[in-house]
C-alpha positions as a Markdown table, in Angstrom:
| # | Residue | x | y | z |
|---|---|---|---|---|
| 1 | Phe | 0.0 | 0.0 | 0.0 |
| 2 | Met | 0.9 | 3.6 | -0.5 |
| 3 | Phe | -0.3 | 6.6 | 1.4 |
| 4 | Ser | 0.1 | 10.3 | 0.5 |
| 5 | Gly | -0.8 | 13.4 | 2.4 |
| 6 | Tyr | 0.5 | 16.2 | 4.6 |
| 7 | Leu | 2.4 | 16.3 | 7.8 |
| 8 | Thr | 1.8 | 19.4 | 9.9 |
| 9 | Val | 4.9 | 21.4 | 10.9 |
| 10 | Ser | 3.2 | 24.5 | 12.1 |
| 11 | Pro | -0.2 | 26.2 | 11.7 |
| 12 | Thr | 1.0 | 27.6 | 8.3 |
| 13 | Lys | 3.5 | 24.9 | 7.1 |
| 14 | Glu | 2.8 | 21.3 | 5.9 |
| 15 | Leu | 5.2 | 18.9 | 4.3 |
| 16 | His | 4.0 | 16.5 | 1.7 |
| 17 | Tyr | 4.8 | 12.8 | 2.0 |
| 18 | Ile | 4.3 | 9.4 | 0.4 |
| 19 | Leu | 4.6 | 6.4 | 2.6 |
| 20 | Val | 5.3 | 3.1 | 0.7 |
| 21 | Glu | 4.7 | 0.1 | 2.9 |
| 22 | Ser | 7.3 | -2.7 | 3.0 |
| 23 | Gln | 6.6 | -5.7 | 0.6 |
| 24 | Asp | 8.0 | -8.0 | 3.3 |
| 25 | Lys | 6.7 | -7.6 | 6.9 |
| 26 | Phe | 5.2 | -4.1 | 6.7 |
| 27 | Asn | 3.8 | -4.4 | 10.2 |
| 28 | Arg | 7.2 | -5.1 | 11.7 |
| 29 | Asp | 9.8 | -3.7 | 9.3 |
| 30 | Pro | 11.7 | -0.5 | 10.1 |
| 31 | Leu | 10.9 | 3.0 | 8.7 |
| 32 | Leu | 13.3 | 4.6 | 6.2 |
| 33 | Val | 12.9 | 8.4 | 5.7 |
| 34 | Trp | 14.1 | 9.4 | 2.2 |
| 35 | Met | 14.9 | 13.0 | 1.3 |
| 36 | Asn | 16.2 | 14.4 | -2.0 |
| 37 | Gly | 18.6 | 17.3 | -1.8 |
| 38 | Gly | 18.9 | 20.4 | -4.0 |
| 39 | Pro | 18.2 | 22.3 | -1.8 |
| 40 | Gly | 14.8 | 22.5 | -3.4 |
| 41 | Cys | 14.6 | 19.1 | -5.1 |
| 42 | Ser | 11.4 | 17.2 | -4.6 |
| 43 | Ser | 11.6 | 13.8 | -3.0 |
| 44 | Met | 9.2 | 12.6 | -5.7 |
| 45 | Leu | 12.3 | 12.4 | -7.9 |
| 46 | Gly | 13.6 | 9.6 | -5.6 |
| 47 | Met | 10.1 | 8.0 | -5.4 |
| 48 | Phe | 9.4 | 7.9 | -9.2 |
| 49 | Met | 12.8 | 7.8 | -10.8 |
| 50 | Glu | 15.1 | 6.1 | -8.4 |
| 51 | Asn | 14.0 | 3.8 | -5.5 |
| 52 | Gly | 10.2 | 3.6 | -5.4 |
| 53 | Pro | 8.2 | 0.6 | -6.4 |
| 54 | Cys | 7.2 | 2.1 | -9.7 |
| 55 | Val | 9.5 | 4.3 | -11.7 |
| 56 | Phe | 9.9 | 6.3 | -14.9 |
| 57 | Asp | 13.1 | 6.3 | -17.0 |
| 58 | Asp | 14.5 | 9.7 | -18.0 |
| 59 | Gly | 12.7 | 10.9 | -21.1 |
| 60 | Asn | 10.2 | 8.0 | -20.9 |
| 61 | Tyr | 6.5 | 8.4 | -20.4 |
| 62 | Thr | 5.8 | 4.8 | -19.3 |
| 63 | Ile | 5.9 | 3.7 | -15.7 |
| 64 | Phe | 7.2 | 0.3 | -14.8 |
| 65 | Asn | 7.8 | -1.9 | -11.8 |
| 66 | Asn | 11.2 | -1.3 | -10.2 |
| 67 | Pro | 12.9 | -4.6 | -9.8 |
| 68 | Tyr | 14.9 | -3.3 | -6.9 |
| 69 | Pro | 12.6 | -1.0 | -4.9 |
| 70 | Trp | 13.8 | 0.2 | -1.5 |
| 71 | Asn | 10.5 | -1.0 | 0.1 |
| 72 | Asn | 11.5 | -4.7 | -0.4 |
| 73 | Arg | 12.3 | -4.9 | 3.3 |
| 74 | Thr | 11.5 | -1.5 | 4.8 |
| 75 | Asn | 8.7 | 1.0 | 4.9 |
| 76 | Val | 9.8 | 4.1 | 3.0 |
| 77 | Leu | 8.7 | 7.6 | 3.9 |
| 78 | Phe | 9.4 | 10.0 | 1.0 |
| 79 | Leu | 9.4 | 13.5 | 2.7 |
| 80 | Glu | 9.3 | 16.7 | 0.6 |
| 81 | Ala | 11.2 | 19.4 | 2.5 |
| 82 | Pro | 11.7 | 22.2 | 3.2 |
| 83 | Ala | 8.2 | 23.9 | 2.9 |
| 84 | Gly | 7.6 | 25.1 | -0.6 |
| 85 | Val | 9.4 | 22.2 | -2.3 |
| 86 | Gly | 7.3 | 19.9 | -4.4 |
| 87 | Tyr | 3.8 | 19.6 | -3.0 |
| 88 | Ser | 4.8 | 20.9 | 0.4 |
| 89 | Phe | 3.5 | 24.3 | 1.2 |
| 90 | Ala | 4.0 | 27.4 | 3.3 |
| 91 | Gln | 1.2 | 29.9 | 3.7 |
| 92 | Thr | 3.3 | 32.9 | 4.5 |
| 93 | Ser | 6.4 | 34.3 | 2.9 |
| 94 | Ala | 8.2 | 34.1 | 6.2 |
| 95 | Asp | 7.6 | 30.3 | 6.1 |
| 96 | Thr | 9.7 | 30.1 | 2.9 |
| 97 | Gln | 12.7 | 31.6 | 4.6 |
| 98 | Phe | 14.8 | 28.7 | 6.0 |
| 99 | Asn | 18.2 | 27.5 | 6.7 |
| 100 | Asp | 19.5 | 24.0 | 7.7 |
| 101 | Ile | 18.6 | 24.4 | 11.4 |
| 102 | Ile | 15.0 | 25.6 | 10.6 |
| 103 | Ser | 14.6 | 22.8 | 8.1 |
| 104 | Ser | 15.8 | 20.2 | 10.6 |
| 105 | Lys | 13.4 | 21.4 | 13.2 |
| 106 | Asp | 10.6 | 21.3 | 10.6 |
| 107 | Asn | 11.6 | 17.8 | 9.6 |
| 108 | Leu | 11.4 | 16.7 | 13.3 |
| 109 | Glu | 7.9 | 18.2 | 13.6 |
| 110 | Ala | 6.9 | 16.4 | 10.4 |
| 111 | Leu | 8.2 | 13.1 | 12.0 |
| 112 | His | 6.2 | 13.7 | 15.1 |
| 113 | Ser | 3.2 | 14.4 | 12.9 |
| 114 | Phe | 3.9 | 11.2 | 11.0 |
| 115 | Phe | 3.9 | 9.2 | 14.3 |
| 116 | Lys | 0.6 | 10.7 | 15.3 |
| 117 | Lys | -0.9 | 9.8 | 11.9 |
| 118 | Phe | 0.7 | 6.3 | 11.9 |
| 119 | Pro | 1.2 | 5.2 | 15.6 |
| 120 | Glu | 2.0 | 1.7 | 14.5 |
| 121 | Phe | 5.5 | 2.9 | 13.6 |
| 122 | Val | 6.3 | 4.2 | 17.1 |
| 123 | Gly | 9.1 | 2.1 | 18.6 |
| 124 | Arg | 10.4 | 0.8 | 15.3 |
| 125 | Asp | 13.9 | 1.5 | 14.0 |
| 126 | Val | 14.1 | 4.6 | 11.9 |
| 127 | Tyr | 16.7 | 5.1 | 9.2 |
| 128 | Leu | 17.5 | 8.5 | 7.5 |
| 129 | Ser | 18.7 | 8.5 | 3.9 |
| 130 | Gly | 18.9 | 10.7 | 0.9 |
| 131 | Glu | 21.1 | 12.1 | -1.8 |
| 132 | Ser | 22.8 | 15.3 | -2.8 |
| 133 | Tyr | 22.1 | 18.1 | -0.3 |
| 134 | Ala | 20.4 | 15.5 | 1.9 |
| 135 | Gly | 24.0 | 14.9 | 3.0 |
| 136 | Ile | 23.4 | 18.1 | 4.9 |
| 137 | Tyr | 19.7 | 17.7 | 5.7 |
| 138 | Ile | 20.1 | 14.2 | 7.2 |
| 139 | Pro | 22.9 | 15.0 | 9.8 |
| 140 | Tyr | 20.9 | 18.1 | 11.0 |
| 141 | Phe | 17.7 | 16.0 | 11.1 |
| 142 | Ala | 19.6 | 13.3 | 13.1 |
| 143 | Met | 20.9 | 16.0 | 15.5 |
| 144 | Gln | 17.3 | 17.2 | 16.1 |
| 145 | Ile | 16.1 | 13.6 | 16.8 |
| 146 | His | 19.0 | 13.1 | 19.2 |
């Protein structure tokens, strides 16, 4: 199964996500949080062109099953951050002003919102992953979790 929606960060900011359940033991497998970098690159790139269960090839308009999706043995949360990237939104111009610390705090709030929406994931191992500028996002996010 896949779920898509918004995780509340503040009264005026929400981050879009897609959760792809594990194809193995979805009710016991860990949670992997995926973020693309940029900054400003939508995590839908990772979902639909790299490691999701169904992907497009560059320049192709046909979707196909990915033979090596990351959700083979983990639940994957594709998180679009910071606010204003992809389908995530910010209602005020001040909400679009961010730095790595603000983004990491927003990501932590989004994770709290995720656990409220999906309490069955509370207590499971959580892994953070991404590419490009996520090499900055992820350590700051881990610092906030710690």
